MDTraj code that builds the backbone (N, CA, C; nanometers):
import mdtraj as md
import numpy as np

residues = "MET GLU ARG GLU ARG ARG PHE LEU VAL ARG ASP GLU ARG TRP ARG GLU LEU GLU PRO PRO TYR SER SER ALA ILE VAL ASP LEU TYR LEU GLU CYS GLY ARG LEU ARG LEU ARG HIS MET VAL GLU SER ASP GLY GLY ARG VAL THR LYS LYS LEU THR LYS LYS TYR GLY SER HIS ALA PRO GLY ILE GLU PRO ILE VAL THR THR TRP LEU SER ASP GLU GLU TYR GLY THR LEU ALA ALA LEU PRO GLY ARG ARG LEU ALA LYS THR ARG HIS TYR ASP ASP THR SER GLY ARG ILE PHE GLY ILE ASP VAL PHE ALA GLY GLU LEU GLU GLY LEU VAL LEU CYS GLU SER GLU ALA ASP ASN GLU GLU GLU LEU ARG ALA ILE VAL PRO PRO ASP TYR ALA GLY ALA GLU VAL THR ALA ASP PRO PHE PHE ALA GLY GLY ASN LEU CYS ARG VAL ARG ARG ASP GLU LEU LEU ALA LYS LEU GLY ARG ARG".split()
xyz = np.array([
    [-1.4849, -0.7069, -0.0370],
    [-1.5519, -0.6362, 0.0715],
    [-1.4646, -0.5198, 0.1144],
    [-1.5294, -0.4073, 0.1370],
    [-1.4598, -0.2930, 0.1960],
    [-1.4978, -0.2879, 0.3425],
    [-1.3957, -0.2781, 0.4280],
    [-1.4172, -0.2691, 0.5717],
    [-1.3431, -0.1436, 0.6195],
    [-1.4200, -0.0467, 0.6684],
    [-1.3568, 0.0761, 0.7135],
    [-1.4307, 0.1374, 0.8306],
    [-1.3557, 0.2155, 0.9088],
    [-1.4151, 0.2943, 1.0161],
    [-1.3831, 0.4398, 0.9894],
    [-1.4787, 0.5275, 1.0229],
    [-1.4678, 0.6702, 0.9905],
    [-1.4911, 0.7516, 1.1180],
    [-1.4121, 0.8598, 1.1335],
    [-1.4174, 0.9451, 1.2514],
    [-1.4141, 1.0910, 1.2106],
    [-1.4835, 1.1745, 1.2874],
    [-1.4659, 1.3182, 1.2726],
    [-1.3267, 1.3531, 1.3231],
    [-1.2616, 1.4509, 1.2620],
    [-1.1347, 1.4998, 1.3123],
    [-1.1637, 1.6207, 1.3970],
    [-1.1169, 1.6190, 1.5202],
    [-1.1560, 1.7211, 1.6164],
    [-1.0595, 1.8373, 1.6296],
    [-0.9340, 1.8204, 1.5841],
    [-0.8388, 1.9308, 1.5963],
    [-0.7361, 1.9234, 1.4822],
    [-0.6437, 2.0156, 1.4837],
    [-0.5481, 2.0335, 1.3742],
    [-0.4186, 1.9552, 1.3913],
    [-0.4054, 1.8706, 1.4925],
    [-0.2794, 1.7987, 1.5158],
    [-0.2365, 1.7134, 1.3963],
    [-0.3305, 1.6689, 1.3158],
    [-0.2950, 1.5871, 1.1990],
    [-0.2061, 1.6653, 1.1031],
    [-0.2145, 1.7962, 1.1024],
    [-0.1341, 1.8779, 1.0103],
    [0.0164, 1.8698, 1.0383],
    [0.0552, 1.8198, 1.1541],
    [0.1963, 1.8078, 1.1911],
    [0.2573, 1.6756, 1.1447],
    [0.1801, 1.5924, 1.0783],
    [0.2272, 1.4590, 1.0385],
    [0.3317, 1.4651, 0.9283],
    [0.4149, 1.3642, 0.9237],
    [0.5150, 1.3476, 0.8170],
    [0.4885, 1.2138, 0.7499],
    [0.5156, 1.1999, 0.6243],
    [0.5528, 1.3026, 0.5289],
    [0.4277, 1.3753, 0.4770],
    [0.4464, 1.4932, 0.4239],
    [0.3300, 1.5686, 0.3712],
    [0.2882, 1.5159, 0.2337],
    [0.2141, 1.4085, 0.2343],
    [0.1707, 1.3428, 0.1121],
    [0.0193, 1.3498, 0.1052],
    [-0.0345, 1.3802, -0.0132],
    [-0.1798, 1.3922, -0.0253],
    [-0.2251, 1.3597, -0.1668],
    [-0.3560, 1.3520, -0.1803],
    [-0.4206, 1.3322, -0.3104],
    [-0.5346, 1.4317, -0.3225],
    [-0.5425, 1.5003, -0.4364],
    [-0.6585, 1.5852, -0.4653],
    [-0.7629, 1.4957, -0.5316],
    [-0.8807, 1.4896, -0.4729],
    [-0.9856, 1.3972, -0.5185],
    [-1.1101, 1.4749, -0.5574],
    [-1.1641, 1.4442, -0.6749],
    [-1.2958, 1.4926, -0.7138],
    [-1.3785, 1.3697, -0.7462],
    [-1.4853, 1.3523, -0.6714],
    [-1.5783, 1.2412, -0.6933],
    [-1.7040, 1.2936, -0.7623],
    [-1.7560, 1.2153, -0.8519],
    [-1.8860, 1.2430, -0.9134],
    [-1.9752, 1.1246, -0.8814],
    [-2.0766, 1.1495, -0.7981],
    [-2.1735, 1.0468, -0.7641],
    [-2.2838, 1.0529, -0.8681],
    [-2.2869, 0.9523, -0.9539],
    [-2.3810, 0.9519, -1.0672],
    [-2.5239, 0.9347, -1.0185],
    [-2.6158, 1.0045, -1.0838],
    [-2.7567, 0.9984, -1.0444],
    [-2.8241, 0.8682, -1.0823],
    [-2.7568, 0.7848, -1.1592],
    [-2.8194, 0.6622, -1.2096],
    [-2.8095, 0.5441, -1.1137],
    [-2.7630, 0.5649, -0.9925],
    [-2.7532, 0.4530, -0.8993],
    [-2.6471, 0.4773, -0.7948],
    [-2.5784, 0.3712, -0.7583],
    [-2.4760, 0.3787, -0.6520],
    [-2.3350, 0.3802, -0.7099],
    [-2.3156, 0.4552, -0.8165],
    [-2.1858, 0.4610, -0.8848],
    [-2.1119, 0.5903, -0.8514],
    [-1.9797, 0.5766, -0.8287],
    [-1.8960, 0.6929, -0.8010],
    [-1.7803, 0.6944, -0.9012],
    [-1.7662, 0.8056, -0.9678],
    [-1.6561, 0.8286, -1.0616],
    [-1.5532, 0.9117, -0.9869],
    [-1.4269, 0.8664, -0.9834],
    [-1.3234, 0.9367, -0.9075],
    [-1.2088, 0.9792, -0.9970],
    [-1.1648, 1.1042, -0.9789],
    [-1.0447, 1.1586, -1.0425],
    [-0.9524, 1.1980, -0.9277],
    [-0.8314, 1.1377, -0.9245],
    [-0.7407, 1.1580, -0.8130],
    [-0.6012, 1.1934, -0.8658],
    [-0.5423, 1.2993, -0.8093],
    [-0.4068, 1.3421, -0.8470],
    [-0.3186, 1.3372, -0.7237],
    [-0.2103, 1.2577, -0.7310],
    [-0.1176, 1.2409, -0.6195],
    [-0.0248, 1.3616, -0.6083],
    [0.0073, 1.4020, -0.4862],
    [0.0921, 1.5198, -0.4649],
    [0.2380, 1.4923, -0.4987],
    [0.2815, 1.3703, -0.4872],
    [0.4225, 1.3394, -0.5159],
    [0.4360, 1.2830, -0.6563],
    [0.4512, 1.3720, -0.7524],
    [0.4697, 1.3305, -0.8903],
    [0.3511, 1.3544, -0.9810],
    [0.2369, 1.3828, -0.9253],
    [0.1211, 1.4168, -1.0073],
    [0.0533, 1.3007, -1.0779],
    [0.0774, 1.1774, -1.0314],
    [0.0117, 1.0620, -1.0933],
    [-0.1398, 1.0781, -1.0844],
    [-0.2066, 1.0522, -1.1954],
    [-0.3523, 1.0663, -1.2049],
    [-0.4163, 0.9277, -1.2094],
    [-0.5189, 0.9094, -1.1268],
    [-0.5966, 0.7856, -1.1266],
    [-0.7402, 0.8218, -1.1572],
    [-0.8015, 0.7433, -1.2467],
    [-0.9428, 0.7615, -1.2804],
    [-1.0090, 0.6258, -1.2649],
    [-1.1153, 0.6225, -1.1854],
    [-1.1804, 0.4931, -1.1627],
    [-1.3296, 0.5094, -1.1376],
    [-1.3988, 0.3995, -1.1582],
    [-1.5421, 0.3905, -1.1353],
    [-1.5637, 0.2866, -1.0266],
    [-1.6417, 0.3235, -0.9250],
    [-1.6662, 0.2345, -0.8112],
    [-1.8154, 0.2211, -0.7878],
    [-1.8542, 0.1009, -0.7525],
    [-1.9913, 0.0773, -0.7084],
    [-1.9844, 0.0170, -0.5687],
    [-2.0554, 0.0831, -0.4767],
    [-2.0717, 0.0315, -0.3420],
    [-2.2141, -0.0216, -0.3332],
    [-2.2268, -0.1418, -0.2832],
    [-2.3562, -0.2080, -0.2871],
    [-2.4430, -0.1852, -0.1647],
    [-2.3872, -0.1252, -0.0606],
    [-2.4642, -0.1042, 0.0601],
    [-2.4586, -0.2280, 0.1489],
    [-2.4887, -0.2081, 0.2763],
    [-2.4803, -0.3185, 0.3706],
    [-2.5628, -0.2859, 0.4935],
    [-2.5928, -0.3881, 0.5681],
    [-2.6642, -0.3705, 0.6947],
    [-2.5674, -0.3596, 0.8116],
    [-2.4394, -0.3871, 0.7872],
    [-2.3374, -0.3780, 0.8914],
    [-2.2555, -0.2509, 0.8700],
    [-2.2548, -0.1600, 0.9656],
    [-2.1785, -0.0351, 0.9488],
    [-2.0321, -0.0618, 0.9167],
    [-1.9829, 0.0063, 0.8133],
    [-1.8422, -0.0035, 0.7775],
    [-1.8028, -0.1217, 0.6941],
    [-1.8973, -0.2098, 0.6620],
    [-1.8653, -0.3293, 0.5853],
    [-1.9623, -0.3384, 0.4676],
    [-1.9081, -0.3382, 0.3460],
    [-1.9983, -0.3514, 0.2304],
    [-1.9230, -0.4018, 0.1083],
    [-1.9957, -0.4722, 0.0209],
    [-1.9355, -0.5150, -0.1040],
    [-1.9056, -0.3935, -0.1925],
    [-1.7952, -0.4002, -0.2637],
    [-1.7517, -0.2894, -0.3480],
    [-1.6795, -0.3459, -0.4711],
    [-1.6982, -0.2791, -0.5835],
    [-1.6297, -0.3164, -0.7077],
    [-1.5725, -0.1894, -0.7678],
    [-1.4467, -0.1953, -0.8109],
    [-1.3808, -0.0783, -0.8705],
    [-1.3109, -0.1212, -0.9990],
    [-1.3168, -0.0328, -1.0993],
    [-1.2433, -0.0555, -1.2215],
    [-1.1713, 0.0739, -1.2589],
    [-1.0472, 0.0598, -1.3043],
    [-0.9700, 0.1760, -1.3483],
    [-1.0091, 0.2093, -1.4909],
    [-1.0080, 0.3398, -1.5238],
    [-1.0597, 0.3875, -1.6513],
    [-0.9515, 0.4569, -1.7351],
    [-0.9698, 0.4488, -1.8661],
    [-0.8862, 0.5265, -1.9580],
    [-0.9387, 0.6700, -1.9586],
    [-0.8606, 0.7614, -2.0159],
    [-0.9054, 0.9006, -2.0274],
    [-1.0374, 0.9098, -2.1031],
    [-1.0491, 0.8338, -2.2099],
    [-1.1713, 0.8370, -2.2906],
    [-1.2918, 0.7856, -2.2125],
    [-1.2733, 0.6743, -2.1422],
    [-1.3822, 0.6197, -2.0614],
    [-1.4248, 0.7184, -1.9529],
    [-1.3253, 0.7765, -1.8867],
    [-1.3554, 0.8716, -1.7803],
    [-1.4317, 0.9917, -1.8383],
    [-1.3842, 1.0451, -1.9491],
    [-1.4496, 1.1607, -2.0110],
    [-1.5942, 1.1355, -2.0478],
    [-1.6213, 1.0176, -2.0984],
    [-1.7596, 0.9812, -2.1346],
    [-1.8469, 0.9742, -2.0104],
    [-1.7993, 0.9065, -1.9065],
    [-1.8794, 0.8918, -1.7847],
    [-1.8942, 1.0245, -1.7093],
    [-1.7910, 1.1102, -1.7145],
    [-1.7963, 1.2389, -1.6448],
    [-1.9026, 1.3315, -1.7018],
    [-1.9504, 1.3059, -1.8236],
    [-2.0549, 1.3872, -1.8840],
    [-2.1941, 1.3501, -1.8321],
    [-2.2049, 1.2392, -1.7597],
    [-2.3351, 1.1966, -1.7062],
    [-2.3748, 1.2864, -1.5878],
    [-2.5055, 1.2966, -1.5641],
    [-2.5504, 1.3796, -1.4511],
    [-2.5131, 1.3183, -1.3170],
    [-2.4732, 1.4031, -1.2254],
    [-2.4369, 1.3572, -1.0921],
    [-2.4005, 1.4748, -1.0027],
    [-2.3559, 1.4421, -0.8843],
    [-2.3195, 1.5436, -0.7850],
    [-2.1712, 1.5287, -0.7498],
    [-2.1001, 1.6413, -0.7501],
    [-1.9560, 1.6413, -0.7242],
    [-1.9254, 1.6623, -0.5772],
    [-1.8134, 1.6049, -0.5390],
    [-1.7609, 1.6185, -0.4027],
    [-1.6105, 1.6321, -0.4151],
    [-1.5546, 1.7430, -0.3654],
    [-1.4110, 1.7674, -0.3757],
    [-1.3473, 1.7623, -0.2381],
    [-1.2310, 1.6987, -0.2304],
    [-1.1586, 1.6895, -0.1041],
    [-1.0112, 1.6659, -0.1305],
    [-0.9309, 1.6928, -0.0311],
    [-0.7906, 1.6563, -0.0331],
    [-0.7714, 1.5499, 0.0724],
    [-0.7115, 1.4386, 0.0319],
    [-0.6869, 1.3291, 0.1269],
    [-0.5388, 1.3296, 0.1638],
    [-0.5144, 1.3468, 0.2919],
    [-0.3801, 1.3377, 0.3471],
    [-0.3663, 1.1980, 0.4099],
    [-0.2435, 1.1510, 0.4236],
    [-0.2225, 1.0161, 0.4724],
    [-0.1387, 1.0179, 0.5998],
    [-0.1839, 0.9444, 0.6993],
    [-0.1139, 0.9318, 0.8262],
    [-0.0805, 0.7837, 0.8447],
    [0.0469, 0.7523, 0.8436],
    [0.0873, 0.6149, 0.8715],
    [0.1804, 0.6081, 0.9914],
    [0.1752, 0.7092, 1.0762],
    [0.2645, 0.7148, 1.1919],
    [0.2175, 0.6292, 1.3081],
    [0.0927, 0.5890, 1.3077],
    [0.0408, 0.5108, 1.4216],
    [0.0454, 0.3606, 1.3940],
    [0.1182, 0.3191, 1.2910],
    [0.1235, 0.1761, 1.2573],
    [0.0062, 0.1305, 1.1725],
    [-0.0811, 0.2215, 1.1384],
    [-0.1978, 0.1945, 1.0545],
    [-0.2169, 0.3176, 0.9664],
    [-0.2574, 0.2967, 0.8452],
    [-0.2767, 0.4110, 0.7556],
    [-0.4179, 0.4664, 0.7755],
    [-0.4242, 0.5967, 0.8007],
    [-0.5490, 0.6705, 0.8067],
    [-0.5515, 0.7704, 0.6933],
    [-0.6605, 0.7758, 0.6191],
    [-0.6820, 0.8801, 0.5212],
    [-0.7548, 0.9937, 0.5897],
    [-0.7013, 1.1141, 0.5788],
    [-0.7635, 1.2306, 0.6415],
    [-0.8204, 1.3162, 0.5292],
    [-0.9525, 1.3216, 0.5193],
    [-1.0212, 1.3924, 0.4118],
    [-1.0613, 1.5322, 0.4560],
    [-1.0069, 1.6329, 0.3858],
    [-1.0382, 1.7724, 0.4103],
    [-1.1274, 1.8184, 0.2957],
    [-1.2519, 1.8459, 0.3252],
    [-1.3510, 1.8741, 0.2224],
    [-1.3498, 2.0201, 0.1802],
    [-1.3945, 2.0441, 0.0569],
    [-1.3988, 2.1777, -0.0012],
    [-1.5427, 2.2149, -0.0349],
    [-1.5606, 2.3369, -0.0816],
    [-1.6932, 2.3828, -0.1255],
    [-1.7916, 2.3942, -0.0108],
    [-1.9127, 2.3456, -0.0319],
    [-2.0186, 2.3501, 0.0686],
    [-1.9775, 2.2818, 0.1987],
    [-1.8829, 2.1894, 0.1892],
    [-1.8421, 2.1102, 0.3057],
    [-1.7139, 2.1607, 0.3703],
    [-1.6701, 2.2809, 0.3312],
    [-1.5487, 2.3355, 0.3908],
    [-1.5614, 2.3389, 0.5424],
    [-1.4558, 2.2934, 0.6084],
    [-1.4571, 2.2851, 0.7539],
    [-1.4786, 2.1426, 0.8041],
    [-1.5288, 2.0548, 0.7173],
    [-1.5472, 1.9153, 0.7539],
    [-1.4160, 1.8402, 0.7283],
    [-1.3678, 1.7703, 0.8296],
    [-1.2490, 1.6881, 0.8169],
    [-1.2816, 1.5525, 0.8790],
    [-1.2674, 1.4467, 0.8003],
    [-1.2913, 1.3112, 0.8467],
    [-1.1628, 1.2298, 0.8315],
    [-1.1476, 1.1282, 0.9140],
    [-1.0387, 1.0337, 0.8918],
    [-1.0989, 0.8944, 0.8899],
    [-1.0357, 0.8080, 0.8125],
    [-1.0854, 0.6709, 0.8018],
    [-0.9697, 0.5760, 0.7836],
    [-0.9933, 0.4512, 0.8199],
    [-0.8937, 0.3465, 0.7995],
    [-0.9655, 0.2198, 0.7587],
    [-0.9013, 0.1447, 0.6704],
    [-0.9575, 0.0189, 0.6217],
    [-0.8891, -0.0991, 0.6885],
    [-0.9591, -0.2119, 0.6891],
    [-0.9060, -0.3349, 0.7496],
    [-0.9305, -0.4517, 0.6556],
    [-0.8524, -0.5555, 0.6728],
    [-0.8637, -0.6754, 0.5890],
    [-0.9733, -0.7708, 0.6348],
    [-1.0112, -0.7624, 0.7637],
    [-1.1142, -0.8511, 0.8158],
    [-1.1882, -0.7825, 0.9288],
    [-1.2962, -0.8453, 0.9765],
    [-1.3797, -0.7824, 1.0781],
    [-1.3081, -0.7694, 1.2125],
    [-1.2272, -0.8659, 1.2469],
    [-1.1511, -0.8595, 1.3731],
    [-1.0559, -0.7399, 1.3709],
    [-0.9854, -0.7246, 1.2622],
    [-0.8946, -0.6093, 1.2477],
    [-0.9734, -0.4787, 1.2482],
    [-1.0899, -0.4785, 1.1856],
    [-1.1739, -0.3588, 1.1815],
    [-1.2125, -0.3142, 1.3232],
    [-1.2564, -0.4086, 1.4051],
    [-1.2947, -0.3778, 1.5429],
    [-1.1770, -0.3291, 1.6258],
    [-1.0563, -0.3757, 1.5920],
    [-0.9371, -0.3443, 1.6690],
    [-0.8755, -0.2076, 1.6347],
    [-0.9284, -0.1391, 1.5341],
    [-0.8716, -0.0091, 1.4964],
    [-0.8811, 0.0877, 1.6129],
    [-0.7663, 0.1463, 1.6450],
    [-0.7609, 0.2493, 1.7487],
    [-0.7434, 0.3814, 1.6764],
    [-0.8387, 0.4721, 1.6934],
    [-0.8296, 0.5992, 1.6224],
    [-0.7116, 0.6833, 1.6732],
    [-0.6560, 0.7675, 1.5871],
    [-0.5451, 0.8529, 1.6288],
    [-0.5922, 0.9627, 1.7252],
    [-0.4960, 1.0300, 1.7870],
    [-0.5259, 1.1341, 1.8868],
    [-0.6147, 1.2451, 1.8334],
    [-0.5983, 1.2783, 1.7056],
    [-0.6741, 1.3903, 1.6481],
    [-0.8181, 1.3536, 1.6123],
    [-0.8529, 1.2258, 1.6259],
    [-0.9878, 1.1805, 1.5905],
    [-1.0852, 1.2060, 1.7043],
    [-1.2073, 1.2391, 1.6664],
    [-1.3135, 1.2587, 1.7627],
    [-1.4179, 1.1490, 1.7512],
    [-1.5420, 1.1881, 1.7435],
    [-1.6531, 1.0934, 1.7412],
    [-1.6462, 1.0016, 1.6202],
    [-1.6791, 0.8744, 1.6421],
    [-1.6872, 0.7807, 1.5298],
    [-1.8199, 0.8028, 1.4581],
    [-1.8159, 0.8096, 1.3253],
    [-1.9347, 0.8336, 1.2448],
    [-1.9552, 0.7214, 1.1403],
    [-1.8893, 0.6085, 1.1616],
    [-1.9002, 0.4968, 1.0665],
    [-2.0453, 0.4593, 1.0391],
    [-2.1270, 0.4543, 1.1418],
    [-2.2658, 0.4094, 1.1270],
    [-2.3627, 0.5222, 1.0923],
    [-2.3117, 0.6435, 1.0791],
    [-2.3989, 0.7591, 1.0496],
    [-2.4008, 0.7820, 0.8997],
    [-2.5116, 0.7541, 0.8313],
    [-2.5180, 0.7685, 0.6865],
    [-2.4988, 0.9131, 0.6390],
    [-2.5152, 1.0106, 0.7273],
    [-2.4924, 1.1498, 0.6900],
    [-2.3509, 1.1692, 0.6356],
    [-2.2538, 1.0972, 0.6932],
    [-2.1122, 1.1172, 0.6593],
    [-2.0620, 1.0260, 0.5479],
    [-2.1501, 0.9548, 0.4804],
    [-2.1122, 0.8753, 0.3636],
    [-2.1021, 0.9668, 0.2422],
    [-2.0039, 0.9414, 0.1557],
    [-1.9837, 1.0261, 0.0383],
    [-2.1070, 1.0429, -0.0468],
    [-2.1837, 0.9349, -0.0629],
    [-2.3049, 0.9412, -0.1436],
    [-2.4093, 1.0348, -0.0867],
    [-2.4011, 1.0633, 0.0422],
    [-2.4905, 1.1627, 0.1033],
    [-2.4240, 1.2997, 0.1085],
    [-2.2965, 1.3031, 0.1448],
    [-2.2274, 1.4322, 0.1575],
    [-2.2329, 1.5141, 0.0294],
    [-2.2355, 1.4479, -0.0849],
    [-2.2399, 1.5205, -0.2125],
    [-2.3718, 1.5974, -0.2283],
    [-2.4708, 1.5675, -0.1461],
    [-2.6020, 1.6333, -0.1533],
    [-2.6233, 1.7357, -0.0404],
    [-2.5330, 1.7391, 0.0551],
    [-2.5502, 1.8209, 0.1750],
    [-2.5236, 1.9681, 0.1456],
    [-2.6138, 2.0533, 0.1940],
    [-2.5946, 2.1987, 0.1839],
    [-2.5158, 2.2456, 0.3067],
    [-2.4556, 2.3595, 0.2947],
    [-2.3721, 2.4160, 0.4018],
    [-2.4488, 2.4275, 0.5339],
    [-2.5716, 2.4779, 0.5284],
    [-2.6489, 2.4933, 0.6519],
    [-2.6767, 2.3587, 0.7176],
    [-2.6974, 2.2540, 0.6377],
    [-2.7209, 2.1207, 0.6935],
    [-2.5943, 2.0684, 0.7627],
    [-2.4789, 2.0922, 0.6990],
    [-2.3520, 2.0484, 0.7591],
    [-2.3298, 2.1190, 0.8930],
    [-2.3468, 2.2508, 0.8948],
    [-2.3238, 2.3266, 1.0171],
    [-2.4188, 2.2823, 1.1277],
    [-2.5434, 2.2545, 1.0913],
    [-2.6400, 2.2072, 1.1914],
    [-2.5979, 2.0715, 1.2462],
    [-2.5533, 1.9820, 1.1590],
    [-2.5103, 1.8490, 1.2007],
    [-2.3881, 1.8567, 1.2906],
    [-2.2907, 1.9363, 1.2520],
    [-2.1687, 1.9464, 1.3325],
    [-2.1961, 2.0151, 1.4651],
    [-2.2939, 2.1034, 1.4681],
    [-2.3290, 2.1706, 1.5918],
    [-2.3894, 2.0790, 1.6947],
    [-2.4443, 1.9671, 1.6483],
    [-2.5072, 1.8706, 1.7394],
    [-2.4045, 1.7758, 1.7998],
    [-2.2839, 1.7724, 1.7446],
    [-2.1835, 1.6765, 1.7941],
    [-2.0887, 1.7431, 1.8885],
])
top = md.Topology()
chain = top.add_chain()
for i, resn in enumerate(residues, 1):
    res = top.add_residue(resn, chain, resSeq=i)
    for name in ("N", "CA", "C"):
        top.add_atom(name, md.element.get_by_symbol(name[0]), res)
traj = md.Trajectory(xyz[None], top)
């Protein structure tokens, strides 16, 4: 089970965090279902991770069954040729508050969108997450901000959505 809470980032204070560690992420949401192909490059050393993930959906916001498998270069290359929608972002990491938050800075059509999220081991821990100072509105229950939807969002749709918050 994946248990996470997601928040809009309201200001630039997160940029002052130490250490400056990040991952460049390109996701391909395959058109054949609820599959996500991820290519991730770590900023410290350039380690590359390639994986395939299926999220099964859930009726409880922030909690859903998930399965992930790591891929070889050949497997990744084969799957990357399938039709889908790409989503590019840089994920920065904040562990200064005693909890790790991933801060996703989106590119392309979603430039200007910054989200932060944190995962928990159980539902009690999930409810107890205290967002960092730079976090704004919680969007865990808003399907607009799920990766499987964001990969389809046009710039004008994003600006309209953010204008309402």
